[in-house]
C-alpha positions in Angstrom: 64.6 -109.6 95.2 64.7 -105.6 94.1 67.0 -104.2 95.4 65.0 -101.6 97.5 62.7 -104.0 98.5 65.6 -105.8 100.0 66.8 -102.8 102.0 63.3 -102.4 104.1 64.7 -105.2 106.5 67.9 -105.6 105.4 70.5 -102.0 106.2 73.4 -100.1 108.8 71.1 -98.7 112.0 69.8 -95.8 111.6 67.6 -92.7 112.4 64.6 -91.8 111.1 61.9 -88.6 111.3 59.1 -90.5 111.0 56.1 -87.0 111.5 58.5 -85.3 113.2 59.3 -88.5 115.7 62.9 -89.5 115.7 62.7 -92.6 115.2 66.1 -95.2 115.5 65.4 -98.6 112.6 67.6 -102.0 113.4 69.0 -103.7 111.1 65.8 -106.5 110.9 63.2 -104.3 111.4 61.8 -103.4 109.3 62.5 -99.4 107.8 59.7 -97.0 108.5 61.7 -94.9 105.3 59.5 -93.4 103.0 62.7 -93.4 100.7 62.0 -97.3 100.4 58.6 -97.7 100.8 55.5 -95.3 101.6 53.7 -98.1 103.1 53.8 -96.1 107.4 52.9 -93.2 105.5 49.8 -95.0 104.0 48.7 -96.1 107.3 49.3 -93.4 109.2 47.3 -91.3 106.1 44.2 -93.4 106.8 44.7 -94.0 110.4 40.8 -93.2 112.0 40.9 -90.7 114.3 42.2 -92.4 118.4 42.2 -91.2 120.9 40.8 -92.0 123.9 39.7 -95.0 121.6 42.5 -98.5 122.5 45.0 -99.8 119.7 46.3 -103.1 119.1 49.9 -102.9 116.1 50.8 -106.0 115.5 54.5 -106.2 113.8 55.1 -102.4 115.2 58.9 -102.6 114.3 60.0 -99.6 115.5 56.6 -98.9 116.9 56.2 -95.4 115.4 52.9 -96.5 114.5 52.2 -96.7 118.0 53.9 -94.0 118.8 52.2 -91.8 117.2 48.6 -93.3 117.6 49.6 -92.5 121.9 50.9 -88.5 121.0 47.4 -88.9 119.0 45.4 -89.6 122.1 44.9 -93.1 122.9 44.2 -94.6 125.4 45.4 -97.7 125.5 48.1 -99.3 123.0 49.4 -102.9 123.0 53.1 -103.1 120.0 53.6 -106.3 119.6 56.6 -108.1 116.6 
C-alpha cells in the first residue's frame, strides 16, 4: 500500500487549515490534507453554487465540505458518516 494513501486515515491527530477554516483531523478520519491528497480541494474547486440550497455531505469525515457550504450560504446541511 502506498505510504501516502496509508496516511489518509492513519495519522496522529493534527490541525489543518482548509480554505481559511481550521480543522482538527482525528486518527482514523480522512485527512483533507493537500500534502497527501487533492480530493478535498478538487471537490471544493468544482462545488456548484450552494447559497439557499440544501446540501448532503455523506462520508463527511472532518466536515470541512459541510462547513464551507455553510459559509457559502447553504440553507440546510446534513453531514453524516
